[in-house]
N, C-alpha and C positions, 0 to 999 in steps of 0.2 A: 521375560529379561530379553530375551532374543529379538524379538517385535518392538521393545520398548528402544535398544540401542539400532535399529535399522532404521525405525520411525525419525530418529534423528541423525542417521550418517546419510540417509539416500539424498535428502533435499541439500545437506554438504555437498557431496559428491556434484548436484545438480548446479551447486555456484561454483563451483572449484572447474568445473567443464566449459560450461559458458564463459564466465569469466578467462579462462583460460584462451578460449576460441575469441572471443571478441579483443583481448590483447593481441594474438597472434592478426589482427587485421588493422589494429593500429589503433584501436579505437581509443586507448589510454596513454595515448605516445603524439598525441596531437595538440597538445598547449591547451586544450579549453578546460582540462582539470587543473585546477590549482591544488599546492600542498595541503589547503586549508579544505577544500572538497573532499581528496582522499581521507582528512582524517574525520572528518564527519562522517561518511562511508563506513567508514572501517571500523569507530567507537559504536556506529548506530548496530551494524551487525553484528558486533559481540554483546551488547547491553541485553538487548532485548531477548535473545532468548538465554542469556545467562542470568541475568538478573532481575527485568522487568516481570519477565513471563514465570516464574518459579516463584518469586517474589506473593505475585497476587496469588497464584495458585497455594501456596503456602497458610496465606491469610485466608482465604476463600475455603481452604478444608478443614483451619484453627475454628473459622465462627460457624463455620455448617454443623462439626462436632459442636461446639456451646448450645446453638438455636436450632438444629433440627438433625440430632444424633441419627432415630429412629428411621430416616430414609437414605442414610447411607447404604449404597447399592441397590434400593430400591428398584430400579428400570434396569438392573445386570441384565434381567431373560426377558427384556423388552425385546419388540421386532427390532432387527438390522436394517431394516429401512429406515421403520420409523426413527432412530436412533440417529441414522444419517441425515434426517427431516430435521431432528431437533434441531442438529449443529447446522444446517444450513440457515434456520430462520435466526435462531440465538446468536450465533457467532457471523457467518456471513453475512446476513438480511443487514443486522445492527453495525457492523463496520460498512457496509452501504452507506447508511444513514449517518453514520459519523464523520464518513468520508464528506459526503455531500454536505453536510453543517459545516465542515473547515472549511469550505466555500462558501459559502453563505452569511458567516460570521465572523466578524472581524479580527475579534479575540482571537477564537481559534484555529482563525488562518495562519495568526502567528507562532502557533504551534507545527505547522503543517509545511508553513514556504521552505524550510530545510529542502522540501521534496522536490520544490519546481522550483527553486532560485538556479538549479544547475543546467547550463546549457545543451547537454545532450544525454540522451539515455545510457541504457546498457545495467548489469544485473546488480552492480553497487548504488543502483538509485535507489532498488526495492525498499530499503528500511529506513533510510536519511528521513530523518524527522525528531520535532524536538522529543526528549525524553519522556515529558507528559505526554506528551500526544498520547503514547502509548499507554503510560502509567495510567490514565482514565479512561482509557479503552473498553467500554462494557462489554462486548465480546469476549475477551478475555477472562474477566469472572463469568459471566455465565458459564464459558465452555467448564470452567473450573468447577462450577457448582453440577453442570450436569456430567462430569468425570467423577464427582463425588456421589452422585446419584446412581453409578455404576455402569456407565457410559464409555469408561477408559477407553475398554479394548478398541471398541468402533474410532474415538479419536485417536488413536495412535495409525491408521490408517488414513483419519478424513485429514488430519493435521500434513503429510508429507503430502498428500495431494495438490491440498491448497496451496504450498508455499511452490511447486513446482512449476504450477500452472501462475503462479503472481511471481517469479523469478522469469520466465520464461518469455510474459508478459510484457518484461523490463529491458529483458536482453534484445541487445543489435542482432541476434543472428537470424531475428525474424524469421520463425519455425513455419508462419501461416502461409510464406510465401509461394510455395510449392501446390497450396490451393486455391490460388487466382491466377495460376500461370496454365493451367489445363480448364478445358473446357469441362470435360467432364468431372472433373472435382469441383464442380461450382454449387451443385447442388449440395454436395456434402460441405463445400464451405458455409453454405446459407445456413446449416443447423449447426456449425461448431460455435461461429461467431455471434450467433443469436445464445450462446449456453452458456459459454465458458471468456472469460478476456484472454484475447489475442493481442500479440502485437499492435498489429494496424488498428484497433479498438483503441488500446492503452498508450500506445504513443499518440492517438489524436488526443487524448485528454491532458499529454504533457506536451501540445505544442503549443507556441507561443500566440495564436491571434487565430480566431475562427474565418478572418478574412481571408487566408486562403485556401479555405473551402472544404479543408480537408480535419481541421484542430478543430476539438470541442474540449477549450479548456474547462469549461462548468456543465461538463457531462461526462458520461463513460467513466461514472463513479466506480463499477464494479470491480470483485477482488478475485475470486473463485470466479462466480456466476457472474455475467452480463448479464443473463437473462433479465436482474433485477433494474436495470437501467431500461431491459424493454417495457418491461411493465408499468415504471414507474415514469415514463416518457422522457427520460435523459441520456436515450442513446443516438451513434451519429457513425453511421457504418456507411464506409467510401472504399476499403481495398485498398487506400493508399498511407504513406506514412508522410508525416510534415517535415518540413526539411529545416524548420528554425524551432525551438523547443525553451523550455524557461519560462520565466513571468513578468511581465511590465514593471514589476519594482526590482530590481537590477540589485539593489544597496545589500552589498555581503557583508556580514557582520563575521568577528572570529570564530572560528568551530564550536567555542566552548561557550557564546552567546548563544547560536542557535541551538545545540544539544539543549543547553539548561535554562535557556529563560523560562516561566519568568523569574527564576532565583540568581538569575546572574544576567542584567541588562545591558543595555548600550552605554555607551559613554557618549555616544553620537547623539546630541538632540534631534536631530532630523533623521532618526530612522525610527519605525514602526515598534524597533524593539527596543525604545528607550525605557516604554512603560509601557503596563498593561494599557492603558487608553494613552493617547498621545494625538496633538492636532494633526499631525500628518498619517495617521491611522489610513490604510487602502481599501479601497474595497476590491474583495476577490473577486468577484461577481461582474464586474468592468473589465471589458475586452482591452487590451494590449493599444490597437486604432483608437478606441473609443479613449481611452484613457489619456492618450498624447493630443489628441484633440483638445481637454477638456482645459488642459496646461496653458 
């Protein structure tokens, strides 16, 4: 019970500390975030851990009890090393492909676009996606099955480590800066930035356009491990941070449309959130500059 409590508490503490440091630096008072943005971010932070993830776990446990009850805790004595590998593959790797798919498919993009239409970074950006984006995420279902199979104890440590890395990767505190400031740290930086997501590599993913030579809007998809980007050829490492963030489709919808699409659709017929498929659908793989040239 104590481990379970700490597993939930530690990421919350990191979120509050990083958010506090960002606020002290003036991030949330520069006018770039609207009340609509704050509503999306705060609701997303609340809904995922309190409703979506527990709901998926309860469903998967129920279904497993009906179909494979003989496998409950079957791997409980399995090597901790291999249990970690299992979560990295079935959770983190599948999330890499889910994230990548959302940048390559016009319909999936509509569920992921809230994450990119905000024009600045910060820990509050971390989980701002449509509710359905997470409700359908394969990695959460597969994690629940692994826990059912007996890997729950390892998950209590794996999950907070992953959440901390992701929070830090979105944070304007830019913890990785010191790695690039000192020459003697460069070899260490080379290993770290190719292993886990860092602010430099993930900020590049949120950059507005690749034309700045830093941003990689359709790459750098890794969540916990950046290694997946290295392996699958979507990595870009510059050790710099973009100056402009967002997406070339800047039409912003009310918070309830962005979070609850397609259950709640936009009333604006020009919006891509007006329907699952519209004549105004945008291709998220098109770069900002290319899109403007097409208009």
